[in-house]
C-alpha positions in Angstrom: -23.7 29.2 4.5 -20.3 27.8 5.5 -19.4 31.2 6.9 -22.5 31.3 9.2 -21.7 27.7 10.3 -18.1 28.6 11.1 -19.2 31.7 13.1 -21.9 29.7 15.0 -19.3 27.0 15.9 -16.8 29.6 17.0 -19.5 31.3 19.2 -20.5 28.0 20.8 -16.8 27.1 21.5 -16.1 30.6 22.9 -19.2 30.3 25.2 -18.1 26.9 26.4 -14.6 28.0 27.2 -15.8 31.2 29.0 -18.8 29.6 30.8 -18.5 29.5 34.6 -18.0 26.2 36.1 -21.2 24.9 37.7 -21.0 23.0 41.0 -22.4 19.5 41.1 -24.2 17.7 43.8 -21.8 16.2 46.3 -22.4 12.9 48.2 -21.6 12.7 51.9 -21.6 9.7 54.2 -22.9 10.1 57.8 -20.2 10.0 60.4 -21.6 7.5 63.0 -19.3 8.8 65.7 -20.7 12.3 65.5 -24.3 11.8 64.4 -27.0 11.2 67.0 -30.8 11.2 67.1 -32.0 12.2 70.5 -35.6 12.3 71.8 -37.2 14.0 74.7 -40.7 13.9 76.3 -42.5 14.9 79.5 -42.6 12.3 82.2 -45.8 12.8 84.2 -45.2 16.5 84.1 -42.3 16.1 86.6 -39.4 16.2 84.2 -38.3 16.1 80.6 -36.7 12.7 79.9 -33.7 12.7 77.4 -32.6 9.6 75.5 -30.7 8.9 72.3 -29.9 6.3 69.7 -26.2 5.4 69.5 -26.1 3.9 66.0 -27.1 5.8 62.9 -26.1 5.6 59.2 -27.0 7.3 56.0 -26.1 9.7 53.3 -26.6 13.3 52.4 -26.5 14.9 48.9 -25.8 18.6 48.9 -25.7 21.0 45.9 -24.9 24.5 47.1 -25.1 26.1 43.7 -28.5 24.6 42.8 -29.7 24.9 46.4 -30.9 21.3 46.5 -30.3 18.4 48.8 -31.3 15.0 49.9 -31.2 13.3 53.2 -31.5 9.5 53.8 -30.9 8.4 57.4 -31.4 5.0 59.1 -31.5 4.8 62.9 -30.8 1.5 64.7 -33.6 1.5 67.2 -32.0 -1.3 69.1 -29.2 1.1 70.1 -31.6 3.2 72.2 -29.8 4.7 75.2 -31.9 5.9 78.1 -29.1 5.7 80.6 -30.1 2.4 82.2 -30.3 -1.2 80.7 -33.6 -1.9 82.3 -35.3 1.2 80.8 -33.6 0.5 77.4 -35.4 -2.9 77.4 -38.7 -1.2 78.4 -38.5 1.3 75.5 -37.6 -1.5 73.1 -40.7 -3.5 74.1 -43.7 -4.1 71.9 -45.7 -1.2 73.5 -43.1 1.3 72.4 -40.3 0.8 69.7 -41.0 -2.9 69.3 -37.4 -3.4 68.1 -37.8 -7.2 67.6 -40.1 -6.5 64.7 -38.9 -3.0 63.7 -35.1 -2.8 64.4 -34.7 0.5 62.5 -36.4 3.8 61.8 -35.8 5.9 58.7 -36.0 9.4 57.5 -36.0 10.2 53.8 -36.3 13.8 52.6 -38.8 14.9 50.0 -37.7 18.5 49.8 -34.9 20.7 51.2 -35.8 24.4 51.6 -32.9 26.9 51.5 -32.5 30.4 52.7 -29.5 31.9 51.0 -27.0 29.0 50.6 -28.1 27.1 53.7 -30.9 24.6 54.3 -33.4 25.8 56.8 -36.2 23.2 56.6 -36.1 19.5 55.5 -39.4 17.9 54.6 -39.6 14.2 54.5 -41.0 10.9 55.5 -40.3 9.4 58.9 -40.9 5.6 59.2 -41.1 4.4 62.8 -42.5 1.1 64.0 -43.6 0.4 60.4 -45.7 3.6 60.1 -44.7 6.4 57.7 -45.7 10.0 58.4 -44.6 13.3 56.9 -42.4 15.5 59.2 -40.5 18.7 58.8 -37.1 19.2 60.3 -36.2 22.7 61.3 -32.5 23.3 60.7 -30.9 25.4 63.5 -27.4 25.4 62.2 -25.5 24.2 59.1 -21.8 24.3 58.1 -20.0 23.1 55.0 -16.2 23.3 55.0 -13.1 21.1 54.8 -12.8 18.9 57.8 -9.6 20.1 59.6 -8.4 16.6 60.6 -9.6 14.5 57.7 -8.8 17.0 55.0 -12.0 16.2 53.2 -15.1 18.3 52.5 -17.6 17.8 55.3 -21.0 19.1 56.4 -22.7 19.4 59.8 -26.2 20.3 60.9 -28.5 20.4 63.9 -32.2 20.0 63.3 -35.4 19.1 65.2 -39.0 18.1 64.8 -41.9 17.1 67.1 -44.0 14.1 66.6 -46.9 12.4 68.5 -46.2 8.9 69.9 -49.8 8.0 69.3 -49.4 8.6 65.5 -46.8 5.8 65.5 -48.7 3.2 67.6 -46.6 4.0 70.7 -49.2 5.6 72.9 -49.0 3.6 76.1 -49.4 5.8 79.2 -50.5 8.9 77.2 -51.4 11.5 78.1 -49.6 11.0 81.5 -46.3 10.3 79.8 -46.2 13.0 77.1 -47.6 12.2 73.7 -45.4 14.9 72.1 -41.9 13.8 71.5 -39.2 16.2 70.3 -36.5 14.6 68.1 -33.2 16.4 67.8 -30.6 15.4 65.2 -26.9 16.3 65.4 -25.4 15.3 62.1 -21.9 15.3 60.6 -21.1 13.8 57.2 -17.9 13.5 55.2 -17.7 13.7 51.4 -17.3 10.3 49.7 
């Protein structure tokens, strides 16, 4: 019996020593200087209007080996940048973002879908103007590597989704001003 116990212990130790190292999930902090949420919509059919939010924060958890991830982003809606101060105030008013009552919007992932070792879709909940709806971000590019200047691991991605303003109680002037709004995210994050 002692011999079997010694052999079993030896096998377990040998397996532990020779087992491949498994990667663990890594935590990344959003780089506010290189992360922007932009939105675009049709203005009376004449043109596509482009605007962005200048202040964003959040974290990303990425596990390449397990092919899992988490995204948690907060957008400061008071930082909306349409290109003019007057229109910034208009977009922040009660009929649209209502930033006095809702100074931030959030996206929290519920599932990250990988193809190979890269995420291609991020499903999650978008909360805007106090209303939460499920959305799916389509990832158009993703890169994980050491940041050449900071000498830390970093990730970057571009992704987009389309929502309806009316779903978030921002339907003023629809359908003349487009109900569909495309949201594009450019994200960079550095390992903590």
